[in-house]
C-alpha positions as CSV (number, residue, x, y, z in Angstrom):
1,M,-6.5,-0.2,-16.2
2,H,-7.8,1.5,-18.8
3,V,-9.2,4.2,-16.8
4,S,-7.3,7.4,-15.2
5,F,-5.4,7.0,-12.1
6,P,-5.0,10.5,-11.4
7,E,-3.1,10.2,-8.0
8,L,-0.7,7.5,-9.6
9,T,3.1,8.6,-8.6
10,V,5.1,5.3,-9.0
11,L,4.4,2.5,-11.7
12,R,6.5,-0.6,-11.7
13,L,5.7,-3.6,-14.2
14,W,7.7,-6.7,-14.8
15,S,7.3,-9.6,-17.5
16,Y,9.3,-12.7,-16.9
17,G,7.7,-15.2,-19.5
18,E,8.3,-15.6,-23.1
19,T,4.8,-14.5,-24.2
20,R,4.6,-10.8,-22.9
21,P,1.4,-8.9,-22.7
22,V,1.4,-5.9,-25.1
23,I,0.0,-2.8,-23.1
24,P,-2.5,-1.0,-25.1
25,D,-2.6,2.6,-26.1
26,S,-5.7,3.1,-23.5
27,F,-3.8,1.9,-20.6
28,L,-4.1,4.5,-17.8
29,G,-6.6,6.4,-19.9
30,G,-3.7,7.7,-22.0
31,S,-3.1,9.9,-19.2
32,A,-0.8,10.0,-15.9
33,P,-0.4,13.7,-14.5
34,R,1.4,12.9,-11.5
35,L,3.5,10.3,-12.1
36,R,6.9,10.5,-10.9
37,F,8.3,7.2,-11.4
38,L,8.0,4.7,-14.5
39,E,9.8,1.3,-14.7
40,L,9.1,-1.2,-17.2
41,H,10.9,-4.6,-17.6
42,S,10.5,-6.4,-20.8
43,I,7.1,-5.3,-21.4
44,P,6.2,-3.8,-25.0
45,F,4.4,-0.8,-24.9
46,P,4.6,0.8,-28.5
47,G,2.3,3.6,-27.5
48,L,4.2,4.9,-24.5
49,P,5.1,8.3,-25.9
50,K,1.5,9.2,-26.2
51,P,0.9,9.1,-22.2
52,L,4.3,10.6,-21.6
53,L,3.1,14.0,-22.8
54,S,0.4,14.3,-20.0
55,A,3.3,12.8,-17.1
56,T,4.8,16.5,-16.9
57,H,6.1,15.9,-13.3
58,L,8.1,12.5,-14.5
59,V,11.5,12.5,-12.7
60,H,12.5,8.7,-13.7
61,L,12.1,6.9,-16.7
62,R,13.4,3.3,-16.7
63,L,12.8,1.1,-19.6
64,F,14.8,-2.0,-19.6
65,G,14.6,-5.0,-22.2
66,I,12.4,-3.4,-24.5
67,P,11.1,-5.8,-26.9
68,H,10.8,-5.5,-30.8
69,S,7.4,-5.6,-30.4
70,G,7.5,-2.3,-28.3
71,Y,9.4,-0.2,-30.3
72,F,9.1,3.6,-31.0
73,S,11.0,5.7,-32.9
74,P,13.6,8.3,-31.5
75,E,11.4,11.0,-33.3
76,A,8.6,9.9,-31.1
77,I,10.4,9.4,-27.8
78,V,12.2,12.8,-28.1
79,A,8.7,14.6,-28.7
80,S,7.4,13.3,-25.4
81,L,10.6,13.9,-23.5
82,S,10.5,17.4,-24.6
83,V,7.7,18.2,-22.1
84,L,9.3,16.3,-19.1
85,S,10.9,19.5,-17.7
86,S,11.6,17.6,-14.5
87,L,13.0,14.4,-15.8
88,E,16.5,13.4,-13.9
89,E,17.0,9.9,-15.4
90,L,16.4,8.2,-18.7
91,N,17.1,4.6,-19.3
92,L,16.4,3.1,-22.4
93,Q,17.6,-0.6,-23.0
94,F,16.5,-2.4,-26.1
95,R,16.4,-6.1,-25.9
96,S,17.9,-6.7,-29.5
97,P,19.7,-5.0,-32.0
98,Q,16.5,-5.6,-34.3
99,S,15.0,-2.5,-32.9
100,R,16.6,0.2,-35.3
101,P,15.4,3.3,-37.2
102,N,14.0,2.9,-40.7
103,W,17.0,4.5,-42.7
104,G,15.0,4.6,-45.9
105,S,12.8,7.3,-44.1
106,R,15.8,8.9,-42.3
107,R,15.4,12.8,-42.1
108,P,18.0,15.2,-41.3
109,P,18.0,16.0,-37.5
110,P,15.9,19.3,-36.7
111,S,17.8,22.8,-36.6
112,K,16.4,22.9,-32.8
113,R,16.9,20.4,-30.0
114,S,14.6,19.7,-27.4
115,V,16.0,20.8,-24.1
116,L,15.8,18.2,-21.0
117,P,16.9,20.7,-18.4
118,A,17.0,18.5,-15.3
119,L,18.4,15.5,-16.9
120,V,21.4,14.1,-14.8
121,V,21.8,10.4,-15.8
122,F,21.3,8.8,-19.2
123,S,21.6,5.1,-19.9
124,F,21.2,3.4,-23.4
125,K,21.5,-0.2,-25.1
126,G,20.8,-0.4,-28.4
127,V,22.2,0.1,-31.8
128,T,24.4,3.2,-33.1
129,E,21.7,4.1,-35.5
130,Y,19.3,4.8,-32.9
131,L,21.2,6.6,-30.2
132,E,22.8,9.0,-33.2
133,E,19.1,10.0,-34.1
134,L,18.4,10.2,-30.6
135,V,21.1,12.7,-29.1
136,S,20.7,14.6,-32.4
137,R,17.8,15.9,-31.2
138,I,18.2,16.6,-27.6
139,D,20.0,19.1,-25.5
140,T,21.1,18.1,-21.9
141,P,22.9,20.9,-19.9
142,Q,22.9,19.2,-16.6
143,L,23.7,15.6,-17.7
144,S,26.7,14.2,-15.7
145,Y,26.5,10.6,-15.9
146,S,26.3,8.7,-19.1
147,N,26.1,4.6,-19.8
148,I,26.0,3.4,-23.4
149,T,25.9,0.1,-24.7
150,F,26.0,-0.9,-28.2
151,F,25.4,-4.6,-29.4
152,N,28.1,-5.9,-31.5
153,Q,27.9,-4.5,-35.0
154,I,30.3,-3.8,-38.0
155,D,30.1,0.3,-38.0
156,F,30.7,2.3,-34.7
157,D,30.7,5.5,-36.4
158,C,28.8,7.8,-34.1
159,P,29.7,11.5,-35.0
160,R,26.5,13.1,-33.5
161,L,27.4,11.2,-30.3
162,A,30.7,12.9,-30.3
163,Q,29.1,16.2,-31.0
164,F,26.8,15.7,-28.1
165,I,29.4,14.9,-25.6
166,N,31.1,18.1,-26.7
167,C,28.1,20.1,-25.9
168,T,27.7,18.7,-22.8
169,P,30.0,20.5,-20.1
170,A,30.0,17.7,-17.3
171,L,30.8,14.9,-19.9
172,T,33.9,16.6,-21.4
173,A,37.4,15.9,-20.3
174,A,38.4,19.3,-19.7
175,R,39.0,20.1,-16.1
176,G,42.4,19.0,-14.4
177,R,43.8,15.5,-14.8
178,D,41.1,13.7,-16.2
179,E,41.5,10.3,-17.1
180,A,40.5,7.6,-19.6
181,H,40.3,3.9,-19.0
182,V,40.0,1.2,-22.0
183,Q,39.0,-2.5,-20.6
184,F,38.1,-5.4,-21.9
185,N,36.0,-8.1,-20.2
186,N,34.8,-11.6,-21.1
187,S,31.6,-10.3,-23.0
188,S,32.4,-6.6,-23.6
189,A,35.1,-4.1,-24.0
190,N,34.5,-0.3,-23.0
191,V,36.0,3.0,-22.7
192,T,35.3,5.6,-19.7
193,L,35.7,9.2,-19.4
194,R,36.1,10.2,-15.7
195,H,36.9,13.3,-13.8
196,R,39.5,12.4,-11.2
197,A,38.8,15.6,-9.1
198,S,35.3,14.6,-8.6
199,Q,33.8,13.3,-5.6
200,S,30.8,12.0,-7.2
201,D,29.6,8.9,-8.5
202,Y,27.7,10.5,-11.4
203,N,30.5,12.2,-13.3
204,D,31.3,9.3,-15.9
205,L,30.9,8.8,-19.7
206,S,31.1,4.9,-20.3
207,I,30.5,3.3,-23.6
208,N,30.6,-0.5,-23.9
209,I,30.5,-2.9,-26.7
210,S,28.9,-6.3,-26.0
211,C,31.0,-8.7,-27.8
212,N,32.3,-12.1,-26.7
213,E,35.2,-12.5,-29.4
214,Q,38.4,-10.4,-28.0
215,D,39.3,-9.7,-31.7
216,W,36.1,-8.1,-32.5
217,Q,36.3,-6.3,-28.9
218,F,39.5,-4.6,-29.7
219,S,38.2,-3.6,-33.3
220,S,35.1,-2.4,-32.1
221,I,36.6,-0.4,-29.1
222,E,39.2,1.2,-31.8
223,Q,36.3,2.6,-34.0
224,V,34.7,4.2,-31.1
225,C,37.9,5.7,-29.7
226,N,38.5,7.0,-33.0
227,S,34.7,8.3,-33.5
228,L,35.0,10.2,-30.1
229,R,38.4,11.8,-30.8
230,P,37.1,15.4,-29.8
231,P,35.9,14.1,-26.3
232,L,39.3,11.9,-25.9
233,S,41.7,14.6,-27.0
234,S,41.9,16.2,-23.8
235,V,42.5,13.1,-21.4
236,E,45.7,13.2,-19.6
237,D,45.7,9.7,-17.7
238,L,45.1,6.6,-19.9
239,Y,44.7,3.2,-18.6
240,I,44.5,0.1,-20.6
241,G,43.9,-3.3,-19.5
242,P,41.6,-6.0,-18.3
243,G,38.0,-4.9,-16.7
244,P,36.7,-6.1,-13.3
245,Y,34.3,-8.3,-14.8
246,I,37.1,-11.0,-16.5
247,E,37.2,-14.6,-15.5
248,S,40.0,-15.9,-17.8
249,E,43.5,-14.4,-18.6
250,L,43.9,-12.0,-21.6
251,V,45.5,-13.8,-24.5
252,W,46.6,-10.5,-26.0
253,K,50.3,-10.4,-25.6
254,D,53.4,-9.7,-27.8
255,D,52.3,-9.9,-31.1
256,A,48.6,-11.2,-30.8
257,I,47.6,-8.0,-32.1
258,E,49.1,-6.2,-34.9
259,N,51.1,-3.2,-34.0
260,T,49.5,-1.0,-36.2
261,L,45.9,-1.6,-34.3
262,W,47.4,-0.8,-31.3
263,L,48.5,2.7,-32.9
264,E,45.2,3.4,-34.1
265,L,43.5,2.7,-30.7
266,L,45.9,5.0,-29.3
267,H,45.9,8.0,-32.0
268,P,43.0,10.1,-30.4
269,F,44.9,10.2,-27.1
270,I,47.3,13.4,-27.9
271,T,47.4,15.0,-24.5
272,V,47.8,11.7,-22.4
273,K,50.8,12.5,-20.2
274,D,50.6,9.3,-17.9
275,L,49.9,5.7,-19.3
276,Y,49.1,2.9,-17.3
277,L,49.6,-0.6,-18.8
278,S,48.7,-4.0,-17.2
279,K,51.1,-7.0,-17.6
280,E,49.0,-8.7,-20.3
281,L,48.8,-5.8,-22.7
282,G,51.9,-3.8,-21.9
283,P,54.1,-5.7,-24.2
284,G,52.3,-5.4,-27.3
285,I,51.5,-1.6,-26.7
286,V,55.4,-0.9,-26.1
287,A,56.3,-3.0,-29.1
288,A,53.8,-0.8,-31.1
289,L,55.4,2.4,-29.8
290,Q,58.9,1.2,-30.2
291,E,58.4,0.5,-34.2
292,L,57.6,4.5,-34.5
293,V,61.0,5.7,-35.1
294,G,62.6,8.8,-36.7
295,G,60.0,11.5,-37.8
296,R,57.3,9.3,-36.7
297,T,58.4,8.8,-33.2
298,T,55.6,11.3,-31.9
299,E,52.6,10.6,-34.1
300,V,51.0,8.6,-31.4
301,L,50.9,9.7,-27.7
302,P,52.9,12.9,-28.7
303,S,52.5,14.6,-25.1
304,L,53.6,11.1,-23.0
305,Q,56.0,11.5,-20.0
306,N,55.3,8.7,-18.1
307,T,54.7,4.9,-18.6
308,F,53.6,2.9,-15.8
309,M,53.9,-1.0,-16.2
310,E,52.5,-3.5,-14.0
311,G,54.6,-6.5,-13.6
312,L,58.0,-4.7,-14.9
313,K,61.0,-6.9,-14.6
314,P,64.6,-5.3,-14.6
315,S,65.9,-7.5,-17.2
316,G,64.6,-9.4,-20.2
317,S,63.0,-8.8,-23.7
318,F,60.3,-6.5,-22.6
319,Q,62.7,-4.5,-20.7
320,E,65.0,-4.1,-23.8
321,K,61.7,-2.9,-25.6
322,N,61.5,-0.4,-23.0
323,E,64.9,0.6,-23.1
324,Q,64.5,1.2,-27.0
325,L,61.5,3.3,-26.3
326,I,63.2,5.5,-24.2
327,T,66.0,6.0,-26.7
328,S,63.6,6.7,-29.6
329,R,61.7,9.3,-27.6
330,R,64.8,11.0,-26.4
331,L,66.5,11.4,-29.8
332,S,63.2,13.3,-30.6
333,D,63.5,15.3,-27.7
334,R,60.5,13.8,-26.1
335,R,61.9,12.2,-22.8
336,I,59.5,9.5,-21.1
337,V,60.1,7.7,-17.9
338,I,59.2,4.0,-17.5
339,S,58.1,3.3,-14.0
340,V,56.7,-0.3,-12.3
341,W,53.0,-0.1,-11.4
342,D,51.2,-2.0,-8.6
343,K,47.7,-1.8,-9.9
344,N,46.1,-3.4,-6.7
345,S,47.7,-0.5,-4.2
346,N,47.8,2.2,-7.3
347,T,51.7,2.6,-6.1
348,K,54.6,3.6,-8.6
349,S,58.6,3.1,-8.5
350,T,60.9,4.1,-11.2
């Protein structure tokens, strides 16, 4: 397959072995003019950007489990993507955090971005440094679905990603009663922005952190939320609780998480009116909010009007904290109503 295949439109290649064949630069003669669908699984192809320059009709590009031996730089892939005017789906998933840009050779982003006019779906798995370099070089006016997964790392500051989201109309939470979901699973934590009024499955922005330790999950998602403060600052409905893929019960109850950490997580959500809390995390969050008294009462969630609690009991220490929260908000002229929430049927009662 070192010769040209001028009629080839679909190519899928998988590798399941430990020893993975490296695709040479001469693959397909370096040209695939009619290729529309390309999918590679765990196959290193460091020279991929070159044949992409000829695949001007490509619609779907899916690269899963990219090994480090197949690493290509953000600059190289963007240079190739810039000619793919028909590309609707881009999926880049690296196998390990080893695949990252060389900070020593890092340059400022170009003044002019490459426009991907047809891109609707973008998925990424890797480190924040790579994504920051990538999104600072592209403009995606039609993008409506993005799923981003970061490997576990110390720093999740991503200002360029926040700017990229703000420049993408369908991804910004700026229409109607848009909602955010903060969820914790067995091996990851995530925050998802979703448009409630949309009937499409492709109208979400989801950012995931791959991490098994729950304390690291919390710290990581708090960093992500504060880094994405502009996109999150117009959300009106906020859901916090366990995700759908959790096998064991969350252990974060009452004082398991410091109140200051909860408050830091909630800081970006300045327009939230309705707060939905799971039975596992609700007590800790209410206790954190209840500590804000006097002039600090509305430092966090200043627009809050309703709190919906799963498993709320008519009496007990948790109910006492709820009443204290209601009183402190009322004294600051910011009245809230706390109601029972049945998460399974999504019904509410005061």
